Backbone bond lengths (Angstrom), bond angles and torsions (degrees), N, CA, C in turn:
res aa  C-N    CA-C-N  psi(-1)  N-CA   C-N-CA  omega(-1)  CA-C   N-CA-C  phi
1 X - - - 1.446 - - 1.514 110.22 -
2 X 1.267 114.51 143.20 1.451 121.85 179.82 1.540 108.51 -89.88
3 X 1.329 118.22 127.17 1.470 120.37 179.01 1.531 113.24 -56.63
4 X 1.312 116.86 -24.27 1.466 119.94 178.82 1.532 111.83 -68.20
5 X 1.328 117.62 -13.83 1.459 121.83 179.37 1.530 112.61 -80.45
6 X 1.339 117.30 -9.63 1.460 119.99 -175.30 1.532 113.38 -56.49
7 X 1.334 120.02 -46.39 1.475 118.54 178.82 1.532 112.93 -59.03
8 X 1.316 116.23 -37.36 1.467 119.49 178.54 1.532 110.51 -67.21
9 X 1.332 116.61 -40.97 1.467 120.05 177.41 1.527 111.12 -63.69
10 X 1.328 116.87 -37.35 1.470 120.13 176.92 1.527 110.55 -63.81
11 X 1.326 115.97 -40.61 1.468 120.46 178.29 1.531 110.27 -62.96
12 X 1.321 116.47 -43.75 1.464 120.61 178.08 1.522 109.85 -61.17
13 X 1.344 116.78 -46.21 1.463 120.96 179.68 1.531 111.04 -58.60
14 X 1.324 116.67 -45.26 1.461 120.29 -179.14 1.524 111.54 -64.67
15 X 1.332 116.85 -40.34 1.465 120.86 177.89 1.524 110.67 -64.85
16 X 1.323 116.86 -38.75 1.462 119.89 178.75 1.525 110.93 -64.21
17 X 1.332 117.00 -40.31 1.475 119.69 176.24 1.530 109.94 -57.59
18 X 1.322 116.18 -45.54 1.468 120.78 -179.50 1.526 111.25 -64.36
19 X 1.321 117.05 -41.48 1.472 120.55 179.98 1.518 111.62 -67.53
20 X 1.336 117.28 -36.91 1.462 120.28 177.49 1.524 110.02 -63.63
21 X 1.327 116.13 -44.96 1.466 120.85 178.32 1.521 110.18 -59.19
22 X 1.323 116.52 -45.59 1.466 121.08 179.70 1.532 110.78 -62.80
23 X 1.335 117.10 -45.59 1.461 120.82 -178.20 1.522 111.16 -62.68
24 X 1.319 116.87 -40.20 1.468 120.24 178.38 1.520 110.88 -68.06
25 X 1.327 116.24 -40.53 1.470 120.69 -179.84 1.526 111.01 -64.95
26 X 1.338 115.94 -39.40 1.462 121.08 -177.28 1.533 113.03 -83.82
27 X 1.339 115.97 -9.18 1.457 119.45 178.22 1.520 114.33 77.22
28 X 1.317 116.62 25.48 1.466 120.10 177.58 1.520 107.56 -73.42
29 X 1.317 116.98 110.37 1.460 122.40 -165.83 1.519 115.15 -59.39
30 X 1.323 118.80 -59.69 1.462 121.00 -174.08 1.527 113.34 -90.73
31 X 1.290 117.44 -14.13 1.470 121.64 -175.63 1.533 113.23 -59.52
32 X 1.338 119.83 -47.69 1.474 118.78 -178.13 1.533 113.00 -59.09
33 X 1.327 117.41 -36.13 1.463 119.87 -178.69 1.530 111.06 -62.49
34 X 1.322 117.12 -47.00 1.470 120.68 178.26 1.514 112.21 -63.96
35 X 1.318 115.95 -38.11 1.464 120.02 178.81 1.523 111.29 -67.04
36 X 1.331 116.83 -35.89 1.468 120.38 177.49 1.526 110.81 -63.73
37 X 1.329 117.42 -36.88 1.468 120.82 177.39 1.523 109.61 -62.99
38 X 1.326 116.60 -45.71 1.466 120.46 178.62 1.522 111.35 -64.27
39 X 1.327 116.65 -39.43 1.459 121.22 178.93 1.528 110.58 -62.98
40 X 1.316 116.57 -43.97 1.460 120.71 178.49 1.527 110.45 -59.78
41 X 1.312 116.70 -43.18 1.468 120.97 179.55 1.526 110.68 -62.74
42 X 1.320 117.83 -45.14 1.468 121.34 179.54 1.532 110.32 -62.47
43 X 1.321 116.55 -42.96 1.471 119.71 179.95 1.530 111.62 -66.12
44 X 1.330 117.10 -36.32 1.471 120.38 177.16 1.527 111.12 -64.71
45 X 1.327 116.45 -41.21 1.469 119.85 179.16 1.522 111.19 -65.12
46 X 1.318 116.92 -40.65 1.465 120.45 177.14 1.527 109.87 -62.80
47 X 1.327 116.47 -43.06 1.464 120.50 179.34 1.531 111.07 -63.38
48 X 1.334 117.29 -37.75 1.461 120.71 177.85 1.531 110.86 -64.23
49 X 1.325 116.15 -43.23 1.463 119.58 178.00 1.525 110.84 -62.63
50 X 1.332 116.53 -42.20 1.466 120.31 179.27 1.526 111.21 -64.21
51 X 1.333 116.40 -41.92 1.467 120.14 179.58 1.525 110.50 -64.98
52 X 1.318 116.75 -40.87 1.465 120.25 178.87 1.525 110.62 -63.92
53 X 1.351 116.43 -41.89 1.466 120.52 178.65 1.523 110.38 -63.59
54 X 1.330 116.48 -42.81 1.455 120.70 -179.01 1.529 110.76 -64.26
55 X 1.342 116.84 -42.62 1.467 119.83 178.08 1.519 110.33 -61.61
56 X 1.318 116.14 -40.95 1.466 120.59 -179.42 1.531 110.93 -65.44
57 X 1.334 116.16 -40.62 1.468 120.23 -179.07 1.520 112.43 -69.22
58 X 1.327 117.00 -28.46 1.456 119.72 -176.80 1.527 112.82 -102.65
59 X 1.316 116.72 2.93 1.463 119.44 -179.67 1.523 110.23 -65.49
60 X 1.298 114.82 141.32 1.455 121.18 177.65 1.519 107.03 -114.96
61 X 1.301 115.00 124.52 1.451 120.24 179.51 1.524 108.58 -104.05
62 X 1.326 116.49 125.41 1.458 118.18 -179.65 1.524 111.17 -65.23
63 X 1.301 114.03 145.54 1.463 119.66 178.67 1.519 107.98 -80.33
64 X 1.301 115.04 127.73 1.454 120.24 178.59 1.519 108.02 -96.09
65 X 1.335 117.60 121.00 1.461 118.35 -178.89 1.523 110.70 -66.19
66 X 1.327 116.93 150.87 1.463 119.84 -179.61 1.548 109.56 -66.81
67 X 1.310 115.27 152.36 1.467 119.94 175.93 1.533 109.42 -68.67
68 X 1.301 115.93 129.42 1.456 120.60 177.17 1.513 108.50 -125.26
69 X 1.279 117.07 133.45 1.464 118.02 178.00 1.524 109.38 -65.47
70 X 1.317 115.37 150.48 1.477 119.50 177.27 1.514 109.69 -60.35
71 X 1.294 116.14 145.50 1.455 120.31 -177.16 1.491 110.03 -94.61
């Protein structure tokens, strides 16, 4: 996943919240269940992006000493 997709995933997540609320309010029987599955997937993808960003920010790269000719 591309980190640049995060804003789009947030938009999808927010829209799903709104659709779930609407489906529950309107009494659409099976609709909320399917929307919850999609919402869970969107939230998992966002969490994966966040975890990847956090790992990248906290990664420690060992310092490689410069090549020196034998003395």
